[in-house]
MMTF fields as JSON, N, C-alpha, C and O atoms, coordinates in Angstrom:
{
  "mmtfVersion": "1.0.0",
  "mmtfProducer": "UNKNOWN",
  "numBonds": 275,
  "numAtoms": 276,
  "numGroups": 69,
  "numChains": 1,
  "numModels": 1,
  "chainsPerModel": [1],
  "groupsPerChain": [69],
  "chainIdList": ["A"],
  "bondAtomList": [4, 2, 8, 6, 12, 10, 16, 14, 20, 18, 24, 22, 28, 26, 32, 30, 36, 34, 40, 38, 44, 42, 48, 46, 52, 50, 56, 54, 60, 58, 64, 62, 68, 66, 72, 70, 76, 74, 80, 78, 84, 82, 88, 86, 92, 90, 96, 94, 100, 98, 104, 102, 108, 106, 112, 110, 116, 114, 120, 118, 124, 122, 128, 126, 132, 130, 136, 134, 140, 138, 144, 142, 148, 146, 152, 150, 156, 154, 160, 158, 164, 162, 168, 166, 172, 170, 176, 174, 180, 178, 184, 182, 188, 186, 192, 190, 196, 194, 200, 198, 204, 202, 208, 206, 212, 210, 216, 214, 220, 218, 224, 222, 228, 226, 232, 230, 236, 234, 240, 238, 244, 242, 248, 246, 252, 250, 256, 254, 260, 258, 264, 262, 268, 266, 272, 270],
  "bondOrderList": [1, 1, 1, 1, 1, 1, 1, 1, 1, 1, 1, 1, 1, 1, 1, 1, 1, 1, 1, 1, 1, 1, 1, 1, 1, 1, 1, 1, 1, 1, 1, 1, 1, 1, 1, 1, 1, 1, 1, 1, 1, 1, 1, 1, 1, 1, 1, 1, 1, 1, 1, 1, 1, 1, 1, 1, 1, 1, 1, 1, 1, 1, 1, 1, 1, 1, 1, 1],
  "groupList": [{"groupName": "MET", "atomNameList": ["N", "CA", "C", "O"], "elementList": ["N", "C", "C", "O"], "formalChargeList": [0, 0, 0, 0], "bondAtomList": [1, 0, 2, 1, 3, 2], "bondOrderList": [1, 1, 2], "singleLetterCode": "M", "chemCompType": "L-PEPTIDE LINKING"}, {"groupName": "VAL", "atomNameList": ["N", "CA", "C", "O"], "elementList": ["N", "C", "C", "O"], "formalChargeList": [0, 0, 0, 0], "bondAtomList": [1, 0, 2, 1, 3, 2], "bondOrderList": [1, 1, 2], "singleLetterCode": "V", "chemCompType": "L-PEPTIDE LINKING"}, {"groupName": "ASN", "atomNameList": ["N", "CA", "C", "O"], "elementList": ["N", "C", "C", "O"], "formalChargeList": [0, 0, 0, 0], "bondAtomList": [1, 0, 2, 1, 3, 2], "bondOrderList": [1, 1, 2], "singleLetterCode": "N", "chemCompType": "L-PEPTIDE LINKING"}, {"groupName": "HIS", "atomNameList": ["N", "CA", "C", "O"], "elementList": ["N", "C", "C", "O"], "formalChargeList": [0, 0, 0, 0], "bondAtomList": [1, 0, 2, 1, 3, 2], "bondOrderList": [1, 1, 2], "singleLetterCode": "H", "chemCompType": "L-PEPTIDE LINKING"}, {"groupName": "ARG", "atomNameList": ["N", "CA", "C", "O"], "elementList": ["N", "C", "C", "O"], "formalChargeList": [0, 0, 0, 0], "bondAtomList": [1, 0, 2, 1, 3, 2], "bondOrderList": [1, 1, 2], "singleLetterCode": "R", "chemCompType": "L-PEPTIDE LINKING"}, {"groupName": "LEU", "atomNameList": ["N", "CA", "C", "O"], "elementList": ["N", "C", "C", "O"], "formalChargeList": [0, 0, 0, 0], "bondAtomList": [1, 0, 2, 1, 3, 2], "bondOrderList": [1, 1, 2], "singleLetterCode": "L", "chemCompType": "L-PEPTIDE LINKING"}, {"groupName": "SER", "atomNameList": ["N", "CA", "C", "O"], "elementList": ["N", "C", "C", "O"], "formalChargeList": [0, 0, 0, 0], "bondAtomList": [1, 0, 2, 1, 3, 2], "bondOrderList": [1, 1, 2], "singleLetterCode": "S", "chemCompType": "L-PEPTIDE LINKING"}, {"groupName": "TYR", "atomNameList": ["N", "CA", "C", "O"], "elementList": ["N", "C", "C", "O"], "formalChargeList": [0, 0, 0, 0], "bondAtomList": [1, 0, 2, 1, 3, 2], "bondOrderList": [1, 1, 2], "singleLetterCode": "Y", "chemCompType": "L-PEPTIDE LINKING"}, {"groupName": "ALA", "atomNameList": ["N", "CA", "C", "O"], "elementList": ["N", "C", "C", "O"], "formalChargeList": [0, 0, 0, 0], "bondAtomList": [1, 0, 2, 1, 3, 2], "bondOrderList": [1, 1, 2], "singleLetterCode": "A", "chemCompType": "L-PEPTIDE LINKING"}, {"groupName": "PRO", "atomNameList": ["N", "CA", "C", "O"], "elementList": ["N", "C", "C", "O"], "formalChargeList": [0, 0, 0, 0], "bondAtomList": [1, 0, 2, 1, 3, 2], "bondOrderList": [1, 1, 2], "singleLetterCode": "P", "chemCompType": "L-PEPTIDE LINKING"}, {"groupName": "GLY", "atomNameList": ["N", "CA", "C", "O"], "elementList": ["N", "C", "C", "O"], "formalChargeList": [0, 0, 0, 0], "bondAtomList": [1, 0, 2, 1, 3, 2], "bondOrderList": [1, 1, 2], "singleLetterCode": "G", "chemCompType": "PEPTIDE LINKING"}, {"groupName": "CYS", "atomNameList": ["N", "CA", "C", "O"], "elementList": ["N", "C", "C", "O"], "formalChargeList": [0, 0, 0, 0], "bondAtomList": [1, 0, 2, 1, 3, 2], "bondOrderList": [1, 1, 2], "singleLetterCode": "C", "chemCompType": "L-PEPTIDE LINKING"}, {"groupName": "ILE", "atomNameList": ["N", "CA", "C", "O"], "elementList": ["N", "C", "C", "O"], "formalChargeList": [0, 0, 0, 0], "bondAtomList": [1, 0, 2, 1, 3, 2], "bondOrderList": [1, 1, 2], "singleLetterCode": "I", "chemCompType": "L-PEPTIDE LINKING"}, {"groupName": "ASP", "atomNameList": ["N", "CA", "C", "O"], "elementList": ["N", "C", "C", "O"], "formalChargeList": [0, 0, 0, 0], "bondAtomList": [1, 0, 2, 1, 3, 2], "bondOrderList": [1, 1, 2], "singleLetterCode": "D", "chemCompType": "L-PEPTIDE LINKING"}, {"groupName": "THR", "atomNameList": ["N", "CA", "C", "O"], "elementList": ["N", "C", "C", "O"], "formalChargeList": [0, 0, 0, 0], "bondAtomList": [1, 0, 2, 1, 3, 2], "bondOrderList": [1, 1, 2], "singleLetterCode": "T", "chemCompType": "L-PEPTIDE LINKING"}, {"groupName": "PHE", "atomNameList": ["N", "CA", "C", "O"], "elementList": ["N", "C", "C", "O"], "formalChargeList": [0, 0, 0, 0], "bondAtomList": [1, 0, 2, 1, 3, 2], "bondOrderList": [1, 1, 2], "singleLetterCode": "F", "chemCompType": "L-PEPTIDE LINKING"}, {"groupName": "GLN", "atomNameList": ["N", "CA", "C", "O"], "elementList": ["N", "C", "C", "O"], "formalChargeList": [0, 0, 0, 0], "bondAtomList": [1, 0, 2, 1, 3, 2], "bondOrderList": [1, 1, 2], "singleLetterCode": "Q", "chemCompType": "L-PEPTIDE LINKING"}, {"groupName": "LYS", "atomNameList": ["N", "CA", "C", "O"], "elementList": ["N", "C", "C", "O"], "formalChargeList": [0, 0, 0, 0], "bondAtomList": [1, 0, 2, 1, 3, 2], "bondOrderList": [1, 1, 2], "singleLetterCode": "K", "chemCompType": "L-PEPTIDE LINKING"}],
  "groupTypeList": [0, 1, 2, 3, 4, 1, 5, 6, 7, 5, 5, 5, 8, 5, 6, 5, 5, 9, 10, 2, 6, 11, 8, 7, 12, 13, 9, 10, 14, 10, 6, 0, 5, 15, 16, 5, 1, 12, 8, 8, 6, 1, 10, 1, 0, 15, 5, 12, 17, 6, 17, 1, 17, 2, 5, 12, 6, 10, 12, 16, 17, 8, 5, 6, 17, 6, 13, 13, 10],
  "groupIdList": [1, 2, 3, 4, 5, 6, 7, 8, 9, 10, 11, 12, 13, 14, 15, 16, 17, 18, 19, 20, 21, 22, 23, 24, 25, 26, 27, 28, 29, 30, 31, 32, 33, 34, 35, 36, 37, 38, 39, 40, 41, 42, 43, 44, 45, 46, 47, 48, 49, 50, 51, 52, 53, 54, 55, 56, 57, 58, 59, 60, 61, 62, 63, 64, 65, 66, 67, 68, 69],
  "secStructList": [7, 7, 7, 2, 2, 2, 2, 2, 2, 2, 2, 2, 2, 2, 2, 2, 1, 7, 7, 1, 7, 7, 7, 7, 7, 7, 2, 2, 2, 2, 2, 2, 2, 2, 2, 2, 2, 2, 2, 2, 2, 2, 2, 2, 2, 2, 2, 2, 2, 2, 2, 2, 2, 2, 2, 2, 2, 2, 2, 2, 2, 2, 2, 2, 2, 2, 2, 7, 7],
  "xCoordList": [-42.679, -41.953, -40.469, -40.232, -39.377, -38.055, -37.666, -38.026, -36.793, -36.726, -35.832, -34.676, -36.003, -35.386, -34.033, -33.107, -33.82, -32.308, -31.383, -30.286, -32.061, -31.066, -30.899, -29.902, -31.949, -31.497, -30.574, -29.695, -30.733, -29.811, -28.327, -27.398, -28.124, -26.819, -26.758, -25.609, -27.404, -26.879, -26.638, -25.665, -27.163, -26.963, -25.413, -24.638, -25.285, -23.694, -22.753, -21.631, -22.883, -21.893, -21.675, -20.605, -22.844, -22.596, -21.69, -20.794, -22.227, -21.233, -19.921, -19.076, -19.53, -18.347, -17.09, -15.87, -17.925, -16.988, -16.49, -17.085, -15.197, -14.357, -15.151, -15.958, -15.038, -15.352, -14.573, -14.337, -14.165, -13.041, -11.732, -11.509, -10.714, -9.691, -8.562, -8.677, -7.451, -6.233, -5.083, -4.018, -5.106, -4.1, -3.416, -4.161, -1.631, -1.384, -0.461, 0.0, -0.168, 1.183, 2.283, 2.268, 3.45, 4.649, 5.573, 5.533, 6.549, 6.913, 7.699, 8.047, 8.08, 8.864, 7.628, 7.799, 6.245, 5.397, 5.0, 4.953, 4.767, 4.207, 5.097, 4.581, 6.604, 7.378, 7.497, 7.574, 7.48, 7.032, 5.874, 5.978, 4.9, 3.681, 3.584, 2.989, 4.212, 4.422, 5.178, 4.75, 6.776, 7.542, 6.77, 7.018, 5.757, 5.177, 4.12, 3.897, 3.47, 2.44, 3.291, 2.97, 4.36, 5.29, 5.702, 5.523, 6.439, 6.656, 5.28, 5.194, 4.594, 3.333, 2.819, 2.173, 3.16, 2.232, 3.603, 3.339, 4.731, 5.552, 5.725, 6.116, 5.446, 5.242, 4.123, 4.266, 3.106, 1.999, 2.337, 2.337, 2.592, 3.269, 3.933, 3.679, 4.995, 5.876, 5.505, 6.061, 4.197, 3.253, 2.515, 2.567, 1.78, 0.763, 1.941, 1.778, 2.948, 3.87, 4.507, 4.757, 4.733, 5.359, 4.247, 4.436, 2.945, 1.919, 1.438, 1.06, 1.503, 1.154, 2.42, 2.054, 3.819, 4.502, 4.259, 4.313, 4.04, 3.822, 2.616, 2.807, 1.369, 0.329, 0.765, 0.751, 1.165, 1.882, 2.801, 2.534, 3.756, 4.482, 3.889, 4.168, 2.604, 1.96, 1.234, 1.397, 0.572, -0.326, 0.692, 0.306, 1.772, 2.557, 3.03, 2.897, 3.587, 3.707, 2.576, 2.852, 1.528, 0.302, 0.036, -0.365, 0.336, 0.001, 0.887, 0.548, 2.316, 3.324, 3.149, 3.345, 2.844, 2.107, 1.177, 1.182, 0.224, -0.984, -0.685, -1.428, 0.567, 1.056, 1.912, 1.735, 2.841, 3.763, 3.189, 3.953, 1.636, 1.021, 0.205, -0.323],
  "yCoordList": [-8.718, -9.672, -9.65, -9.017, -10.56, -10.303, -10.907, -12.082, -10.356, -10.733, -11.932, -11.667, -13.107, -14.438, -14.274, -14.918, -13.494, -12.964, -12.636, -13.148, -11.426, -10.938, -11.647, -11.439, -12.524, -13.538, -14.335, -14.568, -14.877, -15.867, -15.23, -16.014, -14.176, -13.494, -13.117, -13.296, -12.722, -12.565, -13.717, -13.556, -15.007, -16.215, -16.579, -17.099, -16.19, -16.757, -15.793, -16.267, -14.536, -13.606, -14.426, -14.971, -14.483, -15.056, -16.152, -16.311, -17.105, -18.597, -18.259, -19.107, -17.228, -16.731, -16.001, -15.943, -15.518, -15.105, -16.111, -17.111, -15.695, -16.67, -16.875, -15.997, -17.756, -17.954, -17.257, -16.049, -18.18, -17.936, -17.953, -18.903, -16.67, -16.648, -17.187, -16.799, -17.986, -18.058, -17.41, -18.019, -16.076, -15.718, -14.488, -13.834, -13.993, -13.436, -12.732, -13.186, -11.695, -10.616, -11.137, -11.601, -11.264, -11.647, -10.714, -9.98, -10.602, -9.371, -8.878, -7.717, -9.297, -8.468, -7.588, -6.467, -8.395, -8.022, -6.588, -5.465, -6.855, -5.72, -4.618, -3.66, -4.64, -3.799, -2.904, -1.687, -3.992, -3.339, -2.35, -1.395, -2.689, -2.068, -0.989, -0.04, -0.915, 0.393, 1.45, 2.595, 0.906, 1.547, 2.508, 3.694, 1.694, 2.191, 2.998, 4.046, 2.876, 3.954, 5.631, 6.815, 4.946, 6.209, 7.255, 8.47, 6.142, 6.907, 7.804, 9.02, 7.055, 7.994, 9.108, 10.085, 8.867, 10.326, 11.163, 12.264, 11.003, 12.158, 12.569, 13.691, 11.696, 12.139, 13.163, 14.259, 12.852, 13.622, 15.228, 16.294, 15.014, 16.102, 17.176, 18.358, 16.7, 17.295, 17.914, 18.903, 17.148, 17.424, 18.777, 19.767, 18.689, 19.654, 21.01, 22.102, 20.741, 21.998, 22.828, 24.03, 22.085, 22.644, 23.388, 24.547, 22.725, 23.502, 24.674, 25.569, 24.56, 25.841, 27.091, 28.227, 26.766, 27.53, 28.026, 29.254, 27.499, 27.563, 28.942, 30.008, 28.448, 29.311, 30.562, 31.484, 30.837, 31.873, 32.667, 33.805, 31.918, 32.658, 33.636, 34.823, 32.544, 33.243, 34.436, 35.636, 33.976, 35.246, 36.731, 37.855, 36.486, 37.418, 38.388, 39.602, 37.395, 37.972, 38.674, 39.872, 38.507, 39.101, 40.229, 41.245, 40.063, 41.345, 42.582, 43.742, 41.937, 43.016, 43.56, 44.766, 42.913, 43.49, 44.468, 45.506, 44.055, 45.219, 46.386, 47.365, 46.214, 47.556, 48.423, 49.639, 47.946, 48.577, 49.267, 49.942, 49.094, 49.541, 49.06, 49.841],
  "zCoordList": [-4.59, -4.286, -5.001, -6.03, -4.184, -5.024, -6.01, -6.079, -7.14, -8.254, -8.418, -8.089, -8.806, -8.596, -9.195, -8.702, -10.19, -10.372, -9.65, -9.426, -9.162, -7.973, -6.579, -5.888, -6.178, -5.37, -5.496, -4.666, -6.699, -7.395, -7.513, -7.71, -7.429, -7.511, -6.188, -5.786, -5.421, -4.086, -3.43, -2.693, -3.349, -3.218, -3.332, -2.53, -4.41, -5.333, -4.871, -4.696, -4.614, -3.907, -2.677, -2.408, -1.888, -0.245, -0.061, 0.768, -1.295, -1.363, -1.717, -1.429, -2.273, -2.771, -1.646, -1.801, -0.537, 0.557, 1.423, 1.823, 1.697, 2.743, 4.003, 4.307, 4.643, 5.87, 6.884, 6.888, 7.807, 8.787, 7.894, 7.144, 8.018, 7.58, 8.398, 9.56, 8.199, 9.108, 8.67, 8.766, 8.12, 7.461, 8.239, 8.969, 8.12, 8.826, 8.076, 7.029, 8.519, 7.946, 8.278, 9.418, 7.598, 8.725, 8.564, 7.577, 9.514, 9.867, 8.758, 8.975, 7.73, 6.127, 5.363, 4.883, 5.352, 4.745, 5.666, 5.164, 6.913, 7.9, 7.477, 6.903, 7.729, 7.751, 6.252, 6.089, 5.272, 4.018, 3.654, 2.885, 4.246, 4.344, 4.947, 4.436, 6.283, 6.983, 6.482, 6.341, 6.101, 4.811, 3.772, 3.558, 3.17, 1.913, 2.655, 2.05, 3.648, 4.218, 4.518, 4.414, 4.879, 5.551, 4.391, 4.304, 3.371, 2.242, 1.462, 1.298, 1.191, 0.615, 1.584, 1.204, 2.816, 3.341, 3.555, 4.037, 3.381, 2.841, 1.64, 1.317, 0.943, -0.709, -0.662, -1.204, -0.075, -0.201, 0.472, -0.145, 1.809, 2.532, 1.81, 2.045, 0.711, -0.11, -1.189, -1.666, -1.771, -2.802, -2.477, -3.205, -1.22, -0.792, -0.541, -1.084, 0.243, 0.307, -0.838, -0.746, -1.887, -3.149, -3.789, -4.158, -3.967, -4.24, -3.975, -4.731, -2.182, -1.661, -1.986, -2.286, -1.896, -2.147, -3.524, -3.592, -4.49, -5.818, -6.047, -6.632, -5.356, -5.178, -4.656, -5.471, -3.449, -2.45, -3.806, -4.193, -4.316, -5.158, -6.072, -6.238, -6.89, -7.969, -7.206, -7.43, -6.455, -5.66, -5.425, -5.746, -4.925, -4.53, -6.103, -6.255, -7.101, -8.498, -8.638, -8.568, -8.789, -9.416, -8.788, -9.354, -7.055, -6.574, -6.828, -7.06, -6.705, -7.155, -8.539, -8.689, -9.456, -11.027, -10.972, -11.633, -10.022, -10.135, -9.162, -9.08, -8.348, -7.454, -8.367, -8.286, -9.249, -10.048, -11.336, -12.026, -11.743, -12.608, -13.62, -14.412]
}
């Protein structure tokens, strides 16, 4: 049998969910969100690129030290 507390919480949660929403994103907000996504993507790509370069540089330094002696 279902616990009555769980059932009441479930019914409360379902009653708080919105029905049909008539919201929209205006062009200003849409372009701002688009710019945010593009900037975040470029930032992540730059971060990955710099970390990869640092990793490769560290590996090359470690290999050159081991070759020297």
